C-alpha positions as CSV (number, residue, x, y, z in Angstrom):
1,M,20.6,-2.2,26.9
2,K,17.9,-1.8,24.2
3,K,16.4,1.6,23.4
4,M,13.5,2.7,21.2
5,Y,14.4,4.2,17.8
6,S,12.3,5.4,14.9
7,V,13.1,3.5,11.7
8,I,11.8,4.1,8.2
9,T,10.2,0.8,7.0
10,G,8.6,2.1,3.8
11,S,8.7,5.1,1.4
12,G,6.6,6.4,-1.4
13,S,6.1,9.3,-3.7
14,C,3.8,10.8,-6.3
15,I,5.6,12.8,-9.0
16,P,3.0,14.4,-11.2
17,E,3.1,13.4,-14.9
18,K,2.8,16.8,-16.4
19,V,6.2,18.1,-17.4
20,V,6.6,21.9,-17.8
21,K,9.8,22.9,-19.5
22,N,11.5,26.3,-19.3
23,A,10.5,26.9,-22.9
24,D,6.9,26.8,-21.8
25,F,7.5,30.2,-20.2
26,L,8.7,31.9,-23.4
27,N,5.4,33.7,-23.9
28,H,5.3,35.0,-20.3
29,I,5.6,38.7,-19.6
30,F,7.6,39.3,-16.4
31,Y,7.6,42.2,-14.0
32,N,9.9,43.0,-11.2
33,E,9.1,43.7,-7.6
34,Q,8.5,47.4,-8.2
35,G,5.8,46.6,-10.8
36,N,7.9,47.5,-13.8
37,R,8.0,45.3,-16.9
38,I,11.4,43.6,-17.2
39,D,12.9,45.1,-20.4
40,K,14.7,41.9,-21.5
41,P,13.7,39.1,-24.0
42,S,12.0,36.1,-22.3
43,E,14.8,33.9,-23.7
44,E,17.4,35.9,-21.8
45,I,15.4,35.9,-18.6
46,I,14.8,32.1,-18.7
47,R,18.5,31.4,-19.6
48,K,19.7,33.4,-16.6
49,F,17.1,31.7,-14.4
50,E,18.4,28.3,-15.5
51,E,22.0,29.3,-14.9
52,I,21.2,30.4,-11.3
53,T,18.9,27.6,-10.2
54,D,19.8,24.7,-12.6
55,I,16.0,24.1,-13.1
56,K,15.3,22.9,-16.6
57,E,11.8,21.5,-16.0
58,R,9.3,20.9,-13.3
59,R,6.2,18.8,-12.6
60,Y,2.6,20.1,-12.2
61,V,-0.5,18.2,-11.1
62,S,-3.3,17.7,-13.5
63,N,-6.4,19.9,-13.3
64,D,-8.4,17.3,-11.5
65,Q,-5.9,16.8,-8.7
66,V,-5.2,18.7,-5.4
67,A,-2.6,18.2,-2.7
68,S,-4.5,15.6,-0.7
69,D,-4.9,13.5,-3.9
70,I,-1.2,13.2,-4.5
71,A,-0.6,12.8,-0.8
72,H,-2.9,9.8,-0.9
73,L,-1.0,8.3,-3.8
74,A,2.3,8.7,-2.1
75,A,0.8,7.2,1.1
76,L,-0.4,4.1,-0.9
77,D,3.1,3.8,-2.3
78,A,4.7,4.0,1.2
79,L,2.2,1.5,2.7
80,D,2.9,-1.0,-0.1
81,S,6.6,-0.5,0.3
82,A,6.3,-1.3,4.1
83,G,3.9,-4.1,3.5
84,I,1.6,-3.0,6.4
85,D,-2.1,-2.6,6.9
86,S,-3.2,1.1,7.1
87,E,-5.4,0.2,10.0
88,T,-2.3,-0.3,12.1
89,L,-1.2,3.3,11.8
90,D,-1.2,5.3,15.0
91,Y,-0.6,8.7,13.4
92,I,-1.0,10.3,10.0
93,I,0.9,13.6,9.8
94,V,0.6,15.6,6.6
95,A,3.0,18.6,6.0
96,H,1.9,21.2,3.5
97,N,1.7,25.0,3.1
98,F,-1.5,25.8,1.3
99,G,-3.9,22.9,1.6
100,D,-6.0,21.8,-1.3
101,I,-6.2,24.4,-4.0
102,R,-8.4,23.6,-7.0
103,A,-7.3,24.4,-10.6
104,D,-10.2,26.9,-10.9
105,S,-9.6,28.8,-7.6
106,I,-6.5,29.6,-5.6
107,Q,-8.4,29.8,-2.3
108,T,-6.7,27.8,0.4
109,D,-8.7,24.8,1.7
110,I,-7.6,23.2,4.9
111,L,-10.9,22.3,6.5
112,P,-11.0,19.4,7.2
113,S,-7.3,18.8,7.6
114,L,-5.4,17.1,4.7
115,A,-4.4,14.3,7.1
116,S,-8.1,13.6,7.7
117,R,-8.8,13.6,4.0
118,V,-5.9,11.2,3.4
119,K,-7.2,8.9,6.2
120,E,-10.7,9.0,4.5
121,K,-9.2,8.2,1.1
122,L,-7.3,5.3,2.6
123,G,-10.6,4.0,4.1
124,I,-9.2,3.7,7.6
125,R,-11.8,3.0,10.2
126,N,-9.5,2.9,13.3
127,H,-10.5,5.9,15.4
128,R,-7.1,5.8,17.1
129,T,-5.3,6.7,13.9
130,I,-4.8,10.3,14.9
131,S,-4.5,12.6,11.9
132,Y,-3.3,16.2,11.8
133,D,-1.4,18.7,9.6
134,A,1.9,20.4,10.1
135,T,2.8,23.7,8.5
136,F,6.5,24.8,8.9
137,G,7.3,26.1,5.5
138,C,9.5,24.0,3.2
139,P,11.0,22.1,6.3
140,G,7.4,21.0,7.2
141,W,7.9,17.3,6.3
142,L,11.1,17.0,8.2
143,Q,9.5,18.7,11.2
144,A,6.6,16.2,11.0
145,I,9.2,13.5,11.1
146,I,10.6,15.0,14.3
147,H,7.0,15.1,15.7
148,A,6.6,11.4,14.9
149,D,9.9,10.5,16.4
150,Y,8.9,12.0,19.7
151,F,5.6,9.9,19.7
152,L,7.4,6.7,18.8
153,K,10.2,7.0,21.2
154,S,7.8,7.9,24.1
155,G,5.9,4.6,23.6
156,D,2.8,6.5,22.6
157,A,2.8,5.0,19.1
158,K,4.3,2.2,17.1
159,R,3.7,3.4,13.5
160,A,3.3,6.7,11.8
161,L,2.7,7.8,8.2
162,V,4.4,11.1,7.5
163,I,3.6,12.9,4.2
164,G,4.8,16.0,2.5
165,T,2.6,17.4,-0.2
166,D,2.3,20.7,-2.0
167,T,1.0,22.2,-5.3
168,L,3.0,25.4,-5.5
169,S,2.1,25.8,-9.2
170,R,-1.4,26.9,-8.1
171,L,0.1,29.8,-6.0
172,S,2.7,31.1,-8.4
173,D,2.4,34.5,-10.0
174,P,2.7,34.1,-13.8
175,Y,4.2,37.6,-14.0
176,D,7.0,36.8,-11.5
177,R,10.3,35.2,-12.6
178,D,10.2,33.2,-9.4
179,S,7.1,31.3,-10.7
180,M,9.5,29.1,-12.7
181,I,11.0,27.7,-9.4
182,Y,7.8,26.2,-8.1
183,A,6.6,22.6,-8.7
184,D,4.1,20.0,-7.3
185,G,4.7,16.7,-5.7
186,A,4.2,14.4,-2.7
187,G,6.5,12.1,-0.7
188,A,5.8,9.8,2.3
189,V,7.5,7.4,4.7
190,I,6.3,4.9,7.2
191,L,8.1,5.3,10.6
192,E,8.1,2.5,13.1
193,A,9.3,2.1,16.6
194,V,12.1,-0.4,16.9
195,E,14.0,-1.6,19.9
196,S,17.7,-1.9,19.4
197,E,20.9,-2.2,21.4
198,K,22.8,-0.3,18.7
199,P,21.8,3.2,17.5
200,V,19.6,3.0,14.4
201,G,17.1,5.1,12.5
202,I,16.7,8.7,13.7
203,L,19.8,9.4,15.8
204,S,19.2,13.1,16.5
205,H,17.6,16.2,15.2
206,A,18.0,20.0,15.5
207,F,15.9,23.0,14.5
208,R,15.5,26.7,14.8
209,T,13.1,29.6,13.9
210,D,14.5,33.0,13.1
211,T,11.9,35.8,13.0
212,N,13.4,39.2,13.6
213,G,14.1,40.6,10.2
214,N,13.5,37.2,8.5
215,T,9.8,36.5,9.1
216,Y,8.7,37.9,5.8
217,N,11.4,36.6,3.5
218,L,8.6,34.4,2.1
219,W,5.0,35.7,2.1
220,L,1.8,35.9,0.1
221,G,1.4,39.1,-1.9
222,R,-0.2,40.7,-4.9
223,S,0.9,40.0,-8.5
224,N,4.0,41.9,-9.8
225,N,1.8,43.1,-12.6
226,P,0.2,46.4,-11.5
227,D,-2.5,45.9,-14.1
228,Y,-3.6,42.6,-12.6
229,K,-6.9,43.4,-11.1
230,Q,-7.8,40.2,-9.3
231,N,-7.4,40.0,-5.5
232,E,-5.4,36.7,-5.4
233,L,-2.3,36.5,-3.4
234,F,0.8,34.7,-4.7
235,I,4.0,33.3,-3.3
236,K,6.6,36.0,-3.0
237,M,10.2,35.7,-1.8
238,K,13.3,37.8,-1.1
239,G,15.6,35.5,-2.9
240,R,18.9,37.2,-1.9
241,K,18.0,37.4,1.8
242,I,16.9,33.7,1.8
243,Y,20.2,32.7,0.1
244,E,22.3,34.6,2.6
245,Y,20.2,33.3,5.6
246,A,20.5,29.7,4.4
247,L,24.2,29.9,3.9
248,T,24.8,31.3,7.3
249,T,22.4,29.1,9.4
250,V,21.8,25.7,7.7
251,P,25.4,24.5,8.2
252,L,25.1,25.4,11.9
253,V,22.0,23.3,12.4
254,V,23.5,20.4,10.4
255,K,26.6,20.5,12.7
256,E,24.4,20.7,15.8
257,S,22.5,17.5,14.7
258,L,25.7,15.7,13.9
259,D,27.3,16.6,17.2
260,K,24.2,15.5,19.1
261,A,24.4,12.1,17.3
262,G,28.1,11.8,17.9
263,V,28.6,11.3,14.1
264,V,31.6,12.6,12.3
265,L,31.1,14.1,8.9
266,N,33.3,11.6,7.2
267,D,30.9,8.8,8.2
268,V,28.0,10.5,6.3
269,K,27.0,8.8,3.0
270,K,24.5,11.3,1.7
271,I,23.2,14.8,2.6
272,L,19.7,15.4,1.3
273,I,19.0,19.2,1.4
274,H,15.8,20.8,0.4
275,Q,15.9,21.6,-3.3
276,A,15.3,25.2,-4.1
277,N,18.5,26.4,-5.9
278,S,21.4,24.1,-6.8
279,K,24.0,26.8,-6.4
280,M,22.7,27.5,-2.9
281,D,22.8,23.8,-2.0
282,D,26.4,23.5,-3.3
283,A,27.4,26.6,-1.2
284,I,25.7,25.2,1.9
285,L,27.5,21.9,1.4
286,K,30.9,23.6,1.2
287,R,30.2,25.5,4.4
288,I,29.2,22.3,6.2
289,F,32.5,20.8,5.3
290,R,34.4,24.0,6.1
291,Q,33.1,23.9,9.7
292,Y,35.0,20.6,10.0
293,R,38.0,22.0,8.2
294,E,37.4,19.5,5.4
295,S,38.0,20.5,1.8
296,D,37.7,17.1,0.2
297,I,33.9,16.8,-0.6
298,P,32.8,13.5,-2.1
299,D,31.2,14.0,-5.6
300,T,28.2,11.8,-4.8
301,I,27.3,13.1,-1.3
302,L,24.7,15.6,-2.5
303,P,21.9,14.1,-4.6
304,M,20.0,16.6,-6.7
305,T,16.5,16.5,-8.3
306,I,15.9,20.2,-8.8
307,S,16.9,20.2,-12.5
308,T,13.9,18.0,-13.5
309,L,11.5,18.3,-10.5
310,G,11.9,21.9,-9.5
311,N,11.0,23.1,-5.9
312,S,8.1,21.1,-4.6
313,S,8.6,22.5,-1.1
314,V,7.8,19.9,1.6
315,A,7.8,17.1,-1.0
316,T,11.4,17.6,-2.1
317,V,13.3,15.7,0.5
318,P,10.9,12.7,0.9
319,T,10.5,12.4,-2.9
320,M,14.3,12.4,-3.3
321,L,14.7,9.9,-0.5
322,N,12.1,7.6,-2.2
323,L,13.9,7.9,-5.6
324,I,17.2,6.9,-4.0
325,L,15.7,4.0,-2.1
326,T,14.0,2.7,-5.3
327,N,17.2,3.1,-7.3
328,K,15.7,5.8,-9.6
329,L,18.2,8.6,-9.0
330,N,21.3,8.5,-11.1
331,G,22.9,5.6,-9.4
332,H,22.6,7.2,-5.9
333,K,22.2,4.5,-3.2
334,L,21.5,4.3,0.5
335,E,22.3,0.9,1.9
336,S,22.5,-1.0,5.2
337,G,24.5,0.8,7.8
338,N,24.7,4.1,5.8
339,I,24.2,7.4,7.6
340,A,22.3,10.3,5.9
341,V,21.6,13.9,6.8
342,F,18.2,15.3,6.0
343,A,18.0,19.1,6.1
344,S,15.6,21.8,5.0
345,V,15.1,25.6,5.2
346,G,12.1,27.7,4.4
347,A,9.4,30.1,5.4
348,G,9.3,31.2,9.0
349,M,12.3,31.3,8.7
350,N,12.7,27.7,9.8
351,I,15.5,25.2,9.5
352,N,15.8,21.6,10.7
353,S,18.2,18.7,10.3
354,V,17.9,15.0,11.1
355,I,20.6,12.4,11.3
356,Y,19.5,9.0,10.2
357,K,21.2,5.6,10.2
358,F,19.9,2.8,8.0
359,P,19.5,-0.5,9.8
360,E,22.2,-3.1,9.3
361,S,20.9,-6.2,7.7
């Protein structure tokens, strides 16, 4: 008996051209959360940062670009990959956190929605191409994928364009060490409804939101520099709490999604986890395998982009997926019949996981 599944038929990304290396932060003066200047040489601060996160460089958008611009470029790439007419899209869902922020102002701009802006840039005239935004912290793109999956499986839609885009560099406090984590980027996929007798595409998903005691692990706050007199609010995080929260809960959500799909861990080819800290992702991976009493972890199961692309929030997973599918990520491949796990954690605090099987040719 045939069932309806959501299948990725095209992928795209926009990785900004501007490369910002760790050495570019050598002239920064850093303050801690208490507003005290950190009494260490910048070289030492940056070296320790790289040891912890594995971030060596990141990408920033050019001064004339905003989040909807790079979302549009990723969308064009995905549409070209799928070989479809944009007028046939039923949904455009854009995940982001801060909307369009110009280089000369950090005011958030989300009116109209970024999805409507992308639809306008694509020149789509079809009034039945419903466009809206999704904000769910760093897991926003994956949550938008889950939204689209519901629409496609219900028969309400046949095609959806799902984009993740953020320009975190515009909201980073130059006096905060954490500013070196953030990056810009956009990734997109085309999801289509496909009838199949065998399970294919999105097999399952799981998600959770934990607020009590975790709601403000990520928030917008004043600069660490007490002498900074502007009123702008920047991204702030409780790094240790996020690390501990992610290690405890992400493996649980991944296991829940695997169990829902009836997939055993040994059948998983790749696990694509949101890229915020390589040590955190390595620790999460070990705990996922520990749940199944597995100690033999394949060397190539966890692709990483953080060392060169940094943390681009909602864009990290779809960008990484596109790089793999276009054979641009260190020999990593996803082929016919492979099963992958997509997982993310971020502000909220929110976590989600999707199990995906690539169609057999």
